[in-house]
C-alpha positions in Angstrom: 0.0 0.0 0.0 1.1 3.6 -0.7 -0.2 6.8 0.9 -0.1 10.5 0.2 2.0 10.9 3.3 4.7 8.7 1.8 5.5 11.4 -0.7 6.5 14.6 1.1 5.1 17.2 -1.3 1.9 15.8 -2.8 -0.3 16.9 0.1 1.1 20.4 -0.3 0.2 20.3 -4.0 -3.3 19.1 -3.1 -3.8 22.0 -0.7 -2.6 24.5 -3.3 -4.8 23.1 -6.0 -7.9 23.2 -3.8 -7.1 26.8 -2.7 -6.8 27.9 -6.3 -9.8 25.8 -7.4 -7.8 24.0 -10.0 -8.5 20.4 -11.0 -5.3 18.4 -11.1 -4.6 14.7 -11.9 -1.5 12.6 -11.5 -1.0 10.5 -14.6 1.7 8.6 -16.5 4.7 6.6 -15.2 4.3 7.1 -11.5 0.8 5.8 -11.4 1.7 2.9 -13.7 4.7 2.0 -11.5 2.7 2.3 -8.4 0.8 -0.8 -9.5 3.9 -2.5 -10.6 5.6 -1.7 -7.2 8.5 0.0 -8.9 10.2 3.1 -7.4 9.5 6.2 -9.4 10.1 9.7 -8.2 9.1 11.5 -11.4 5.6 12.8 -11.1 3.4 13.9 -14.1 0.3 16.1 -13.7 -2.5 17.0 -16.0 -3.8 20.4 -15.0 -7.2 21.8 -15.9 -6.0 25.5 -16.1 -3.2 27.8 -15.1 -0.7 25.0 -15.0 2.4 27.2 -15.0 1.1 29.4 -12.3 0.4 26.4 -10.2 3.8 25.0 -10.8 5.5 28.2 -9.8 3.4 28.5 -6.6 4.3 24.9 -5.8 8.0 25.5 -6.3 7.8 28.5 -4.0 6.0 26.5 -1.3 8.4 23.6 -1.2 11.5 25.7 -2.0 12.1 23.8 -5.2 13.5 24.9 -8.6 11.0 25.9 -11.3 11.9 25.3 -15.0 9.7 26.3 -18.0 9.7 23.3 -20.4 7.4 24.4 -23.1 5.6 27.7 -23.2 3.6 26.9 -26.3 2.2 23.6 -24.9 2.1 25.0 -21.4 4.5 22.6 -19.6 6.6 23.4 -16.5 8.8 21.4 -14.2 9.6 21.6 -10.5 12.7 19.8 -9.1 13.2 19.4 -5.4 16.2 17.7 -3.7 15.5 16.5 -0.1 17.7 14.3 2.0 19.8 13.4 -1.0 16.7 12.3 -3.0 15.7 14.2 -6.2 11.9 14.6 -6.9 10.7 15.8 -10.3 7.2 17.2 -10.8 6.0 17.9 -14.4 2.9 20.0 -14.9 1.1 20.1 -18.3 -2.1 21.9 -19.1 -5.0 20.0 -20.6 -4.4 19.6 -24.4 -8.2 19.5 -24.9 -11.3 21.0 -23.1 -11.9 17.9 -21.0 -9.9 15.3 -19.1 -11.2 12.5 -21.3 -10.2 14.4 -24.4 -6.8 15.2 -22.9 -6.2 11.5 -22.2 -6.9 10.8 -25.9 -3.8 12.8 -26.7 -1.5 10.7 -24.4 0.7 7.9 -25.8 -0.2 4.4 -24.4 -3.1 3.1 -22.4 -0.8 2.1 -19.5 0.2 5.8 -19.2 -3.4 7.1 -19.0 -4.1 5.7 -15.5 -4.7 8.6 -13.2 -5.3 9.7 -9.6 -7.5 12.7 -8.8 -5.2 14.8 -6.5 -8.1 17.0 -5.3 -10.0 14.1 -3.8 -7.5 12.0 -1.8 -6.5 12.3 1.8 -3.4 11.4 3.8 -4.7 8.1 5.1 -6.1 6.8 1.8 -4.3 4.1 -0.2 -3.2 5.7 -3.5 -3.5 2.5 -5.4 -7.2 2.2 -4.5 -7.7 5.7 -6.0 -6.4 4.9 -9.5 -8.9 5.5 -12.3 -8.8 3.8 -15.6 -10.6 5.2 -18.7 -8.6 3.4 -21.5 -8.3 -0.2 -20.3 -4.8 0.6 -19.0 -5.1 -1.9 -16.1 -5.9 -4.7 -18.6 -2.9 -3.9 -20.7 -0.7 -3.6 -17.6 -1.7 -7.1 -16.6 -1.1 -8.4 -20.1 2.3 -6.5 -20.2 1.2 -4.9 -23.4 2.1 -1.5 -25.0 -1.1 -0.3 -26.8 -1.5 3.1 -28.4 -4.4 5.3 -27.3 -5.1 6.3 -30.9 -3.4 6.0 -34.3 -2.7 9.8 -34.2 -0.3 9.6 -31.2 2.9 9.2 -33.3 2.1 12.1 -35.6 1.5 14.3 -32.6 4.9 13.3 -31.1 7.1 11.0 -33.3 9.4 10.3 -30.3 6.7 7.9 -29.1 7.7 5.3 -31.7 11.0 5.0 -29.8 9.3 5.4 -26.4 7.3 2.3 -27.1 10.5 0.3 -27.2 12.1 2.0 -24.2 9.1 1.1 -22.1 9.4 -2.5 -23.5 13.1 -2.5 -22.4 12.5 -1.1 -18.9 9.3 -3.1 -18.1 9.9 -6.2 -20.2 6.6 -5.6 -22.1 5.5 -6.4 -25.7 4.0 -4.0 -28.3 0.5 -4.7 -29.4 0.3 -5.8 -33.1 -1.8 -2.8 -34.2 0.5 -0.4 -32.4 3.5 -2.0 -34.1 1.9 -1.6 -37.5 1.3 2.1 -36.8 4.9 2.5 -35.6 6.1 1.0 -38.9 4.0 3.5 -40.8 5.1 6.5 -38.8 8.7 5.8 -37.8 10.2 7.9 -40.6 8.7 10.9 -38.7 11.4 10.4 -36.0 13.8 12.7 -38.0 11.5 15.6 -37.0 12.4 15.1 -33.3 15.5 16.8 -31.8 18.4 14.5 -31.4 18.7 15.3 -27.7 15.2 13.8 -27.1 16.0 10.8 -29.3 19.3 10.2 -27.5 17.7 10.2 -24.1 15.0 7.7 -25.1 17.7 5.5 -26.8 19.8 5.5 -23.7 16.9 4.3 -21.7 17.0 1.2 -23.9 20.8 0.9 -23.7 20.6 1.2 -19.9 18.1 -1.7 -19.5 19.1 -5.3 -19.0 17.3 -6.4 -22.2 18.8 -3.9 -24.7 20.0 -6.7 -27.0 16.5 -8.2 -27.4 14.8 -4.8 -27.8 17.3 -3.4 -30.3 17.0 -6.6 -32.3 13.2 -6.0 -32.5 13.8 -2.4 -33.5 16.3 -3.5 -36.2 13.7 -5.9 -37.7 11.5 -2.9 -38.7 14.4 -0.6 -39.6 13.9 1.7 -36.6 17.4 1.3 -35.3 18.7 2.6 -38.7 16.6 5.7 -38.3 18.6 6.5 -35.2 22.1 5.4 -36.4 22.0 5.2 -40.2 25.7 4.3 -40.4 25.0 0.7 -39.1 23.7 -0.2 -42.6 27.3 -0.5 -43.9 27.8 -3.5 -41.6 24.8 -5.5 -42.9 25.8 -8.3 -45.2 29.6 -7.7 -44.8 31.0 -11.2 -44.7 34.0 -12.0 -42.5 36.8 -14.6 -42.4 36.9 -18.2 -41.0 37.0 -17.1 -37.4 33.5 -15.7 -37.7 30.1 -17.3 -38.2 28.2 -14.1 -38.7 28.4 -11.0 -40.9 29.7 -7.8 -39.3 26.3 -6.5 -38.1 24.9 -9.8 -36.8 28.3 -10.3 -35.0 28.0 -6.9 -33.4 24.4 -7.6 -32.2 25.6 -10.9 -30.8 28.5 -9.1 -29.0 25.9 -6.9 -27.3 24.0 -10.0 -26.2 27.1 -11.7 -24.9 28.1 -8.5 -23.1 24.7 -8.4 -21.2 25.3 -12.0 -20.0 28.8 -11.0 -18.8 27.6 -7.9 -17.1 24.9 -9.9 -15.3 27.6 -12.4 -14.1 29.6 -9.4 -12.6 26.6 -8.3 -10.4 27.8 -7.7 -6.8 31.5 -7.4 -7.7 33.8 -4.5 -8.0 33.4 -4.8 -11.8 29.6 -4.7 -11.4 29.8 -1.4 -9.4 32.2 0.0 -12.0 29.7 -0.8 -14.9 27.0 1.1 -13.1 29.0 4.3 -12.6 27.5 7.4 -14.2 29.7 8.7 -17.0 27.6 11.7 -18.0 24.3 12.6 -16.3 22.3 9.4 -16.2 24.3 7.6 -18.9 26.4 4.8 -17.3 29.6 3.0 -18.3 27.2 0.1 -18.9 25.1 1.9 -21.5 28.2 3.3 -23.3 29.8 -0.2 -23.5 26.6 -1.4 -25.1 26.8 1.3 -27.7 30.4 0.4 -28.3 29.4 -3.3 -28.8 27.2 -2.1 -31.7 29.9 0.0 -33.2 33.2 -1.7 -32.4 33.6 -3.2 -35.9 31.9 -0.4 -37.9 35.3 0.2 -39.6 35.4 -3.3 -41.1 33.5 -2.7 -44.4 35.8 0.2 -45.3 39.0 -1.8 -44.6 37.9 -5.3 -46.0 40.4 -6.8 -48.4 40.1 -10.2 -50.2 42.9 -12.5 -49.2 43.7 -16.1 -50.4 42.1 -17.6 -47.3 39.3 -15.2 -46.8 39.2 -11.5 -45.8 41.4 -9.1 -43.8 40.4 -5.9 -42.0 43.7 -4.3 -41.1 43.3 -1.0 -39.3 39.5 -1.4 -38.9 39.8 -0.2 -35.3 41.2 3.1 -36.4 38.7 3.5 -39.2 36.0 2.7 -36.7 37.3 5.3 -34.3 36.6 8.0 -36.9 33.1 6.7 -37.6 32.4 6.5 -33.9 33.5 10.1 -33.5 31.0 11.1 -36.2 28.2 9.1 -34.6 28.9 10.5 -31.2 28.6 14.0 -32.5 25.4 13.1 -34.4 23.9 11.8 -31.1 25.0 14.9 -29.3 27.0 13.0 -26.8 29.1 14.8 -24.3 32.9 15.3 -25.0 33.7 12.6 -22.4 31.2 10.2 -23.9 32.6 10.8 -27.3 36.1 10.1 -26.1 34.9 6.9 -24.4 33.2 5.6 -27.6 36.2 6.5 -29.7 38.7 4.8 -27.3 36.6 1.6 -26.8 36.4 1.2 -30.6 40.1 2.0 -31.1 41.4 -0.2 -28.3 39.0 -3.2 -28.5 41.8 -5.4 -30.1 44.4 -4.6 -27.5 43.5 -7.3 -24.8 43.4 -9.8 -27.7 47.0 -8.9 -28.7 48.0 -9.8 -25.1 46.3 -13.1 -25.5 48.6 -13.9 -28.4 51.2 -14.8 -25.7 50.9 -17.7 -23.3 51.9 -15.4 -20.5 51.9 -11.6 -21.4 54.9 -9.7 -20.1 54.5 -7.4 -17.1 55.5 -4.5 -19.4 52.8 -5.3 -21.9 50.1 -5.4 -19.2 51.4 -2.2 -17.6 51.3 -0.4 -21.0 47.8 -1.5 -21.7 46.5 -0.4 -18.3 48.5 2.9 -18.6 47.2 3.7 -22.1 43.6 2.7 -21.4 43.4 4.4 -18.0 40.0 4.1 -16.2 38.5 2.7 -19.5 40.6 -0.5 -19.2 37.9 -2.7 -17.6 35.3 -1.4 -20.2 37.7 -2.2 -23.1 38.5 -5.6 -21.6 34.9 -6.7 -21.2 34.1 -5.4 -24.7 36.9 -7.7 -26.0 35.4 -10.6 -24.0 32.0 -10.0 -25.5 33.6 -9.7 -29.0 35.3 -13.1 -28.6 32.2 -14.8 -27.3 30.4 -13.6 -30.5 33.1 -15.1 -32.7 32.4 -18.8 -33.3 33.6 -19.6 -36.8 35.3 -22.9 -37.9 38.8 -21.5 -37.2 37.9 -20.5 -33.6 38.9 -23.0 -31.0 37.6 -23.4 -27.5 41.2 -23.4 -26.2 41.8 -19.9 -27.7 38.5 -18.6 -26.3 39.3 -20.0 -22.8 42.8 -18.4 -22.9 41.5 -15.0 -23.9 38.9 -15.2 -21.1 41.7 -16.0 -18.7 43.8 -13.1 -19.8 40.9 -10.6 -19.8 39.9 -11.8 -16.3 43.4 -11.3 -15.1 43.5 -7.8 -16.6 40.3 -6.8 -14.8 41.7 -8.1 -11.5 45.0 -6.3 -12.0 43.2 -3.0 -12.7 41.2 -3.2 -9.5 44.3 -4.4 -7.5 46.1 -1.3 -8.7 43.1 0.9 -7.8 43.3 -0.4 -4.3 47.0 0.2 -4.0 48.6 3.4 -2.6 49.4 5.8 -5.5 53.0 5.4 -6.7 55.3 8.2 -5.4 57.4 9.0 -8.5 61.1 9.3 -8.1 61.5 12.2 -10.5 59.4 14.5 -12.6 59.9 16.4 -15.9 61.6 19.3 -14.1 64.1 16.9 -12.5 64.9 15.5 -15.9 65.4 18.9 -17.6 67.7 20.0 -14.7 69.8 16.9 -14.6 70.2 16.5 -18.3 70.2 20.2 -19.2 67.2 19.9 -21.5 64.6 22.4 -22.5 60.9 21.7 -22.4 60.1 19.4 -25.3 58.2 16.1 -26.2 61.5 14.3 -25.7 61.2 15.0 -21.9 57.8 13.5 -21.8 59.0 10.3 -23.6 61.9 9.9 -21.2 59.6 10.4 -18.2 57.2 7.8 -19.4 59.9 5.2 -19.7 61.3 6.0 -16.3 57.9 5.8 -14.7 57.3 2.4 -16.4 60.6 1.1 -15.1 59.7 2.2 -11.6 56.3 0.6 -11.7 57.8 -2.6 -12.9 60.4 -2.5 -10.0 63.4 -2.1 -12.3 64.7 1.0 -10.5 64.6 1.5 -6.7 65.9 5.0 -6.1 65.9 8.6 -7.4 69.5 8.2 -8.4 68.7 5.1 -10.5 65.9 7.0 -12.1 68.1 9.9 -13.1 70.7 7.5 -14.5 68.1 5.7 -16.5 66.8 9.0 -17.9 70.3 9.8 -19.0 70.7 6.5 -20.8 67.3 6.9 -22.5 68.3 10.4 -23.6 71.6 9.2 -25.1 69.8 6.3 -26.9 67.1 8.6 -28.3 69.7 11.0 -29.7 71.7 8.2 -31.2 68.6 6.9 -33.0 67.9 10.3 -34.4 71.5 10.6 -35.7 71.2 7.2 -37.4 
């Protein structure tokens, strides 16, 4: 059971609405999730009149922040942080003269369930006050996404994508008639701002069933409406190590990644994957996007060889394409760099697996170059390998790569839990001891000295300076030759 008193500001809103003689109804996701017993602190309200004035008065009353979302469609938002918890309240004025007509403009039946805020008290169970005018409760029980009317996608084309994001988050299915209408109207998605498309897309990427839902989107061509560049991967055959073309392999890598991520639940790696990278976008969601795009450079680099095909340099070609896609999706700079680096580095752990026992230096250099992205790159490599099951792939090689990747992840977290290395010397020390001016050469020398210290090859500052001197002489000798 849930009561008005469980949510600190709803009673205040009720009192304000009654005082101003405004009818207000709670609709949408919160009401739906109340029945599903899911935590949801985003509240949506349909307001009979003066929606923005009510929102501003509510913000003043609870000392929250008011934001105008859409002046033309009369939508405003109030955000309140209390005891570390963020509550979001969205107010939208009726889009028609009556409540029933307003509900006809909403997207799906399960989002038309409502609670009359004016007529509830502190001790009443909110669930018992839910009203259903569009058979939303029936669809909720059937786990079905059903459109309120065929016009909903024309009114807001983002809804073609929202149908799938709800499927991903709630594990629901789309009603056949709704799916047909989505197929008719999905081309309208290009009218929606990329920022809105991106956020709905990331809801799918952030869910545990992204692979399944994106596969369904791909069947009707909706995924290509979001990222048209994926088309180049379709039908691009690969060599004997692969059993799928480039695109199907990429989708399978995503599926394998989700299985791996689930297995890491409750571990340091699991906590790492759930870290936010930018806003609400997590490492997990970004790795899933990288799974889709890690081989996007293969079609441009494919060459016919005697025994099949080669794709030399596809990771670098893919990095450039990933950069373009990241900008198209309006990702943040940090997210763009993440995507570029995951695509560019996804072969590196595999190179280490070419050795029975990789050297300490090779492991150090990978972890140094990859930085905090190292576990993300490594799990991408694992998913990539698990999606590669051609006739030339052996179980022995797969087991070996899994072992190397597992060791890399353990080594990353071991180093994270160590005390930071106190460096023997810095760039200034090198310039002073070797009488050098600031230059890229100093940086190269310093990197080699730091590597030697990390690997335990030097133990003192004096040894560090002596090594720097030897490296400097060696570099100059190479330049002269």
